[in-house]
ROTI-242087 format. One record per residue (C-alpha): residue number from 1; residue in three letters; chain; x, y, z. Coordinates in Angstrom, 2 decimals. Layout:
// residues N
- sevex|drenpa|rolo|x|y|z
- NUM|ala|A|X|Y|Z
...
END
This chain:
// residues 333
- sevex|drenpa|rolo|x|y|z
- 1|met|A|-42.14|18.24|20.55
- 2|tyr|A|-44.00|15.73|18.38
- 3|lys|A|-41.77|16.52|15.43
- 4|leu|A|-38.71|15.74|17.55
- 5|phe|A|-40.33|12.47|18.70
- 6|trp|A|-40.98|11.29|15.16
- 7|leu|A|-37.52|12.30|14.00
- 8|thr|A|-36.10|10.23|16.83
- 9|val|A|-38.25|7.28|15.80
- 10|leu|A|-37.20|7.67|12.15
- 11|phe|A|-33.48|7.78|12.99
- 12|thr|A|-33.84|4.78|15.28
- 13|met|A|-35.54|2.78|12.52
- 14|leu|A|-32.91|3.84|10.00
- 15|ala|A|-30.12|2.77|12.38
- 16|arg|A|-31.75|-0.62|12.77
- 17|val|A|-32.00|-1.09|9.01
- 18|gln|A|-28.36|-0.10|8.56
- 19|ala|A|-27.29|-2.43|11.39
- 20|ala|A|-29.20|-5.33|9.76
- 21|glu|A|-27.46|-4.60|6.44
- 22|val|A|-23.94|-4.62|7.93
- 23|phe|A|-24.63|-7.82|9.87
- 24|glu|A|-25.75|-9.43|6.60
- 25|gln|A|-22.61|-8.22|4.86
- 26|asn|A|-20.50|-9.66|7.67
- 27|arg|A|-22.32|-12.98|7.20
- 28|gln|A|-21.50|-12.85|3.49
- 29|leu|A|-17.83|-12.27|4.26
- 30|gly|A|-17.81|-15.65|5.92
- 31|arg|A|-14.48|-17.42|5.59
- 32|gly|A|-11.45|-15.64|4.17
- 33|val|A|-7.68|-15.49|3.88
- 34|asn|A|-5.06|-12.75|4.21
- 35|ile|A|-3.04|-12.35|1.02
- 36|ile|A|-0.17|-10.62|-0.84
- 37|gly|A|1.03|-8.26|1.90
- 38|tyr|A|4.65|-9.37|1.52
- 39|asp|A|4.53|-10.50|-2.09
- 40|pro|A|7.23|-9.05|-4.44
- 41|leu|A|4.47|-8.10|-6.88
- 42|trp|A|4.27|-4.69|-5.18
- 43|lys|A|7.81|-3.95|-6.38
- 44|asn|A|7.77|-5.87|-9.64
- 45|phe|A|4.59|-7.48|-10.92
- 46|glu|A|6.60|-9.90|-13.06
- 47|gln|A|8.06|-11.41|-9.87
- 48|ala|A|4.67|-12.09|-8.27
- 49|his|A|4.24|-15.24|-6.22
- 50|phe|A|0.49|-14.82|-6.05
- 51|lys|A|-1.22|-15.31|-9.44
- 52|ala|A|-4.74|-14.91|-10.74
- 53|lys|A|-5.17|-18.68|-10.51
- 54|his|A|-4.86|-18.46|-6.73
- 55|phe|A|-8.04|-16.41|-6.48
- 56|ala|A|-9.78|-19.20|-8.35
- 57|ala|A|-8.25|-21.82|-6.09
- 58|leu|A|-9.47|-19.99|-2.98
- 59|lys|A|-12.97|-19.67|-4.37
- 60|ala|A|-13.06|-23.36|-5.38
- 61|ala|A|-11.91|-24.37|-1.90
- 62|gly|A|-14.86|-22.55|-0.37
- 63|phe|A|-13.49|-19.21|0.78
- 64|gln|A|-15.68|-16.14|0.47
- 65|his|A|-13.29|-13.20|0.78
- 66|val|A|-9.68|-12.10|0.77
- 67|arg|A|-8.05|-9.49|3.00
- 68|leu|A|-5.44|-7.58|0.98
- 69|asn|A|-2.66|-6.39|3.31
- 70|leu|A|-1.48|-3.07|1.90
- 71|his|A|1.87|-1.38|2.69
- 72|pro|A|1.61|1.94|0.85
- 73|phe|A|4.05|4.01|2.93
- 74|arg|A|7.16|2.55|1.27
- 75|his|A|5.83|3.81|-2.09
- 76|met|A|5.00|7.36|-0.88
- 77|gln|A|7.38|10.33|-0.73
- 78|arg|A|6.85|13.70|0.93
- 79|glu|A|8.54|15.56|-1.96
- 80|lys|A|5.94|14.06|-4.30
- 81|his|A|3.12|15.14|-1.97
- 82|trp|A|2.71|11.52|-0.83
- 83|ala|A|1.26|10.54|-4.22
- 84|leu|A|1.27|6.81|-4.81
- 85|pro|A|2.75|5.73|-8.16
- 86|glu|A|0.55|4.49|-10.96
- 87|ser|A|2.18|1.02|-10.77
- 88|trp|A|0.94|0.61|-7.19
- 89|trp|A|-2.62|1.44|-8.18
- 90|gln|A|-2.43|-0.92|-11.12
- 91|thr|A|-1.42|-3.78|-8.84
- 92|leu|A|-4.21|-2.95|-6.40
- 93|asp|A|-6.77|-2.75|-9.21
- 94|trp|A|-5.56|-6.07|-10.61
- 95|ala|A|-6.06|-7.78|-7.25
- 96|val|A|-9.53|-6.32|-6.69
- 97|arg|A|-10.56|-7.11|-10.28
- 98|glu|A|-9.38|-10.74|-10.14
- 99|ala|A|-10.87|-11.35|-6.71
- 100|ser|A|-14.19|-9.84|-7.77
- 101|ala|A|-14.20|-11.93|-10.94
- 102|gln|A|-14.19|-15.00|-8.69
- 103|lys|A|-17.01|-13.46|-6.60
- 104|leu|A|-14.74|-13.07|-3.63
- 105|met|A|-15.42|-10.11|-1.38
- 106|val|A|-12.38|-7.93|-0.75
- 107|ile|A|-11.10|-6.19|2.38
- 108|leu|A|-8.55|-3.48|1.63
- 109|asp|A|-6.47|-3.33|4.79
- 110|cys|A|-3.96|-0.54|5.53
- 111|his|A|-1.25|-2.69|7.08
- 112|glu|A|1.14|0.11|8.12
- 113|phe|A|0.84|-0.74|11.82
- 114|his|A|4.57|-0.69|12.58
- 115|ala|A|5.13|2.85|11.27
- 116|met|A|1.99|4.16|12.96
- 117|ala|A|2.85|2.45|16.22
- 118|asp|A|6.43|3.72|16.37
- 119|asn|A|5.69|7.31|15.38
- 120|pro|A|1.98|8.04|15.06
- 121|glu|A|2.25|11.84|15.09
- 122|gly|A|5.20|11.88|12.69
- 123|asn|A|3.38|9.61|10.23
- 124|lys|A|-0.09|11.09|10.59
- 125|glu|A|0.23|13.39|7.56
- 126|gln|A|1.18|10.41|5.35
- 127|phe|A|-1.54|8.24|6.87
- 128|leu|A|-4.28|10.80|6.12
- 129|ala|A|-2.80|11.49|2.71
- 130|phe|A|-3.06|7.79|1.89
- 131|trp|A|-6.69|7.65|2.89
- 132|arg|A|-7.57|10.76|0.88
- 133|gln|A|-6.05|9.20|-2.25
- 134|phe|A|-7.46|5.79|-1.49
- 135|ala|A|-11.02|7.04|-0.92
- 136|ala|A|-10.90|8.98|-4.18
- 137|his|A|-9.40|6.16|-6.22
- 138|cys|A|-11.89|3.57|-4.97
- 139|ala|A|-14.96|5.79|-5.29
- 140|gly|A|-16.48|3.54|-7.95
- 141|ala|A|-15.71|0.20|-6.28
- 142|pro|A|-18.62|-2.19|-5.69
- 143|asp|A|-20.06|-2.57|-2.19
- 144|thr|A|-18.37|-5.98|-1.98
- 145|val|A|-15.11|-4.06|-1.41
- 146|leu|A|-14.58|-3.05|2.23
- 147|phe|A|-11.99|-0.72|3.80
- 148|glu|A|-10.01|-1.45|6.95
- 149|ile|A|-8.55|1.74|8.44
- 150|leu|A|-5.47|0.26|10.09
- 151|asn|A|-4.23|-3.16|11.11
- 152|glu|A|-3.35|-3.68|14.78
- 153|pro|A|-2.82|-0.15|16.21
- 154|asn|A|-0.37|-0.51|19.10
- 155|lys|A|2.48|0.99|21.18
- 156|lys|A|2.54|4.80|20.86
- 157|leu|A|-0.75|4.71|19.03
- 158|thr|A|-2.60|4.50|22.33
- 159|pro|A|-6.33|3.80|22.64
- 160|ala|A|-7.07|7.53|23.13
- 161|leu|A|-4.94|8.58|20.16
- 162|trp|A|-6.27|5.75|18.00
- 163|asn|A|-9.86|6.82|18.71
- 164|lys|A|-8.94|10.32|17.48
- 165|tyr|A|-7.19|9.07|14.34
- 166|leu|A|-9.89|6.59|13.37
- 167|ala|A|-12.51|9.36|13.63
- 168|glu|A|-10.46|11.59|11.30
- 169|val|A|-9.94|8.81|8.74
- 170|leu|A|-13.57|7.77|8.92
- 171|ala|A|-14.58|11.33|8.17
- 172|ile|A|-12.33|11.33|5.09
- 173|ile|A|-13.84|8.04|3.90
- 174|arg|A|-17.43|9.14|4.47
- 175|glu|A|-17.01|12.14|2.17
- 176|lys|A|-16.96|9.81|-0.85
- 177|his|A|-18.24|6.59|0.71
- 178|pro|A|-21.17|7.42|3.01
- 179|thr|A|-22.43|3.85|3.21
- 180|arg|A|-19.38|1.70|2.45
- 181|thr|A|-18.62|-0.85|5.18
- 182|val|A|-15.50|0.04|7.10
- 183|ile|A|-13.61|-2.33|9.42
- 184|leu|A|-11.78|-1.15|12.48
- 185|gly|A|-10.69|-2.61|15.80
- 186|pro|A|-9.27|-1.78|19.21
- 187|ala|A|-5.74|-0.70|20.06
- 188|phe|A|-3.23|-3.10|21.59
- 189|trp|A|-2.95|-5.17|18.39
- 190|asn|A|-6.74|-5.54|17.93
- 191|ser|A|-6.75|-7.37|21.24
- 192|val|A|-9.89|-9.07|22.52
- 193|asp|A|-9.07|-7.49|25.91
- 194|his|A|-9.32|-3.85|24.77
- 195|leu|A|-12.68|-3.56|23.06
- 196|asp|A|-14.04|-1.41|25.89
- 197|glu|A|-11.51|1.31|24.95
- 198|leu|A|-12.71|1.53|21.36
- 199|ala|A|-14.84|4.63|20.68
- 200|leu|A|-17.16|4.34|17.67
- 201|pro|A|-19.59|6.95|16.31
- 202|glu|A|-22.99|5.72|17.47
- 203|asn|A|-24.77|6.98|14.35
- 204|asp|A|-22.46|5.15|11.92
- 205|arg|A|-23.81|1.66|11.49
- 206|his|A|-21.77|0.79|8.41
- 207|leu|A|-18.98|-0.54|10.60
- 208|ile|A|-17.62|-4.01|11.38
- 209|val|A|-15.39|-4.42|14.42
- 210|thr|A|-12.32|-6.60|14.10
- 211|val|A|-10.28|-8.52|16.63
- 212|his|A|-7.22|-10.72|16.14
- 213|tyr|A|-6.46|-13.89|18.07
- 214|tyr|A|-3.10|-15.59|18.57
- 215|leu|A|-3.40|-16.86|22.14
- 216|pro|A|-1.48|-18.49|23.63
- 217|met|A|1.52|-16.87|21.97
- 218|ser|A|3.84|-19.58|23.37
- 219|phe|A|2.01|-21.98|21.01
- 220|thr|A|1.03|-19.85|18.01
- 221|his|A|4.41|-18.09|17.65
- 222|gln|A|6.80|-20.79|18.82
- 223|gly|A|10.08|-20.49|17.01
- 224|ala|A|9.36|-16.90|15.93
- 225|ser|A|12.25|-14.64|16.84
- 226|trp|A|10.25|-11.43|16.12
- 227|ala|A|7.69|-12.46|18.77
- 228|gly|A|10.16|-13.35|21.48
- 229|gln|A|9.42|-17.05|21.12
- 230|lys|A|12.58|-18.14|19.29
- 231|asp|A|13.53|-20.86|21.75
- 232|lys|A|10.08|-22.42|22.03
- 233|arg|A|9.75|-25.77|20.30
- 234|asp|A|7.26|-28.66|20.18
- 235|val|A|4.60|-26.80|22.21
- 236|pro|A|1.34|-28.67|21.74
- 237|trp|A|-2.25|-27.41|21.59
- 238|pro|A|-4.24|-27.99|23.59
- 239|ala|A|-1.76|-28.63|26.36
- 240|asn|A|-4.75|-29.24|28.60
- 241|glu|A|-8.46|-28.49|28.83
- 242|lys|A|-7.69|-25.02|30.15
- 243|asp|A|-6.51|-24.09|26.63
- 244|arg|A|-9.92|-24.79|25.12
- 245|ala|A|-11.67|-23.11|28.02
- 246|ala|A|-9.53|-19.99|27.54
- 247|leu|A|-10.55|-19.78|23.89
- 248|asp|A|-14.25|-19.90|24.76
- 249|lys|A|-13.83|-17.42|27.62
- 250|asn|A|-12.05|-14.91|25.40
- 251|phe|A|-14.54|-15.24|22.54
- 252|asp|A|-17.51|-15.04|24.93
- 253|lys|A|-16.13|-11.78|26.25
- 254|val|A|-16.06|-10.38|22.68
- 255|ala|A|-19.57|-11.71|21.98
- 256|thr|A|-20.86|-9.98|25.13
- 257|trp|A|-19.35|-6.66|23.99
- 258|ala|A|-20.70|-7.09|20.46
- 259|lys|A|-24.23|-7.75|21.73
- 260|ala|A|-24.14|-4.77|24.09
- 261|his|A|-22.99|-2.45|21.25
- 262|asn|A|-24.92|-4.13|18.43
- 263|arg|A|-21.82|-4.50|16.25
- 264|pro|A|-20.79|-7.41|13.99
- 265|ile|A|-17.42|-9.02|14.59
- 266|tyr|A|-14.74|-9.98|12.08
- 267|leu|A|-11.89|-12.17|13.32
- 268|gly|A|-9.36|-10.61|10.96
- 269|glu|A|-6.36|-12.76|11.85
- 270|phe|A|-5.63|-16.07|13.57
- 271|gly|A|-3.34|-18.99|12.96
- 272|ala|A|-0.18|-20.74|14.15
- 273|phe|A|3.39|-20.38|12.87
- 274|asp|A|4.46|-23.33|10.76
- 275|lys|A|7.21|-24.29|13.24
- 276|ala|A|4.45|-25.56|15.56
- 277|pro|A|3.62|-29.29|15.32
- 278|leu|A|1.26|-29.73|12.38
- 279|glu|A|-1.24|-31.81|14.32
- 280|ser|A|-1.56|-29.09|16.91
- 281|arg|A|-1.81|-26.38|14.22
- 282|val|A|-4.72|-28.27|12.72
- 283|arg|A|-6.52|-28.65|16.07
- 284|tyr|A|-5.95|-24.98|16.95
- 285|thr|A|-7.00|-23.66|13.56
- 286|ala|A|-10.18|-25.71|13.50
- 287|ala|A|-11.04|-24.80|17.10
- 288|val|A|-10.66|-21.06|16.54
- 289|ala|A|-12.55|-21.08|13.21
- 290|arg|A|-15.47|-23.09|14.64
- 291|ala|A|-15.60|-20.92|17.77
- 292|ala|A|-15.86|-17.80|15.64
- 293|glu|A|-18.54|-19.32|13.39
- 294|ala|A|-20.54|-20.50|16.38
- 295|arg|A|-20.83|-16.86|17.47
- 296|gly|A|-21.82|-15.61|14.01
- 297|trp|A|-18.50|-13.95|13.17
- 298|ser|A|-16.71|-13.82|9.82
- 299|trp|A|-12.99|-14.68|9.83
- 300|gly|A|-9.79|-14.27|7.85
- 301|tyr|A|-6.98|-16.80|8.28
- 302|trp|A|-3.36|-15.57|8.55
- 303|gln|A|-2.12|-16.24|5.91
- 304|phe|A|-2.09|-17.64|2.37
- 305|asp|A|1.60|-18.32|2.01
- 306|gly|A|4.58|-17.43|4.16
- 307|asp|A|5.14|-18.49|7.72
- 308|phe|A|1.57|-19.45|8.72
- 309|ile|A|1.28|-21.28|5.48
- 310|leu|A|-2.00|-22.38|3.90
- 311|trp|A|-0.64|-22.63|0.34
- 312|asp|A|2.74|-24.20|-0.40
- 313|met|A|4.22|-22.19|-3.26
- 314|lys|A|6.92|-24.81|-3.96
- 315|arg|A|4.34|-27.55|-4.36
- 316|asp|A|1.80|-25.10|-5.85
- 317|ala|A|-0.94|-26.63|-3.71
- 318|phe|A|-2.85|-26.17|-0.49
- 319|val|A|-1.45|-27.55|2.75
- 320|glu|A|-4.45|-29.82|2.94
- 321|pro|A|-4.58|-30.48|6.71
- 322|ile|A|-4.79|-26.71|7.33
- 323|leu|A|-7.30|-26.20|4.51
- 324|his|A|-9.54|-28.95|5.94
- 325|ala|A|-9.25|-27.46|9.41
- 326|leu|A|-10.53|-24.17|8.00
- 327|ile|A|-13.14|-25.61|5.66
- 328|pro|A|-14.01|-29.17|6.70
- 329|ser|A|-16.52|-29.74|3.92
- 330|lys|A|-14.11|-28.90|1.11
- 331|lys|A|-10.96|-30.58|-0.19
- 332|gly|A|-8.05|-28.75|-1.74
- 333|lys|A|-6.78|-29.71|-5.18
END
């Protein structure tokens, strides 16, 4: 009886130490940016838009991490036993190496959410095969490299099915990475409204929980045909004080969940499509970033270049109003 008591005390203390460590790592993540998911470098490195100098620019601007959006499925073939080609690994290693050289932490995010949402059971074999390869390849990575199991599970990847899949992938990861920090979030696009449906192993305290935030969609995705907002134009933010109140209400709900479950929170994506009025984009970006920071969360802005643009590739420079909204104390160059 006494032996069981002291074992319980020991495991409780160990869990508290591990929780403190992961909260500290989340603090170190701080402010970040999503990068290179749709860059041609994955097909041909010579055609890369994102260069090594951009890691340096992000560090100089005050960012602390990058979230690498990975699309491995298009490079995997069943007849080759799902093995990823050497060129893919070389590109991944280059990105991790260059980011780490700038002392940027790295989140390696499996961004195959469309395939997994449309046909989770049909793509499960490939999904697990990716994580087996990935866990083995990254076995020697420093602890400043974090894994994210899957971006925005949704549609047919229901909360119940997602809980099953994440447990299977986590078991694969833990075989070679027993203490590496892993990021994962709820179904329904990592929605702030579905945290209660996320099932996490209570004894695994090397986890950071992620949510994404793009509300209201009528503002953040105005003009975006893929989001059903093609005809929306000139929508301001905030339209009224209810907009700011909604932001605080949604984030307070997440904070309440996080406190109850003793889990750190990473706001993995937020931003506004560049068809929105710039002044409103700046207000929205700053409001979301400060609201996350006020609650002790790390965050990753969506995205470096592309349609939520932080860096203008044509000008080869930051979009300074957005940069200053994200990091008020720093100026882009």
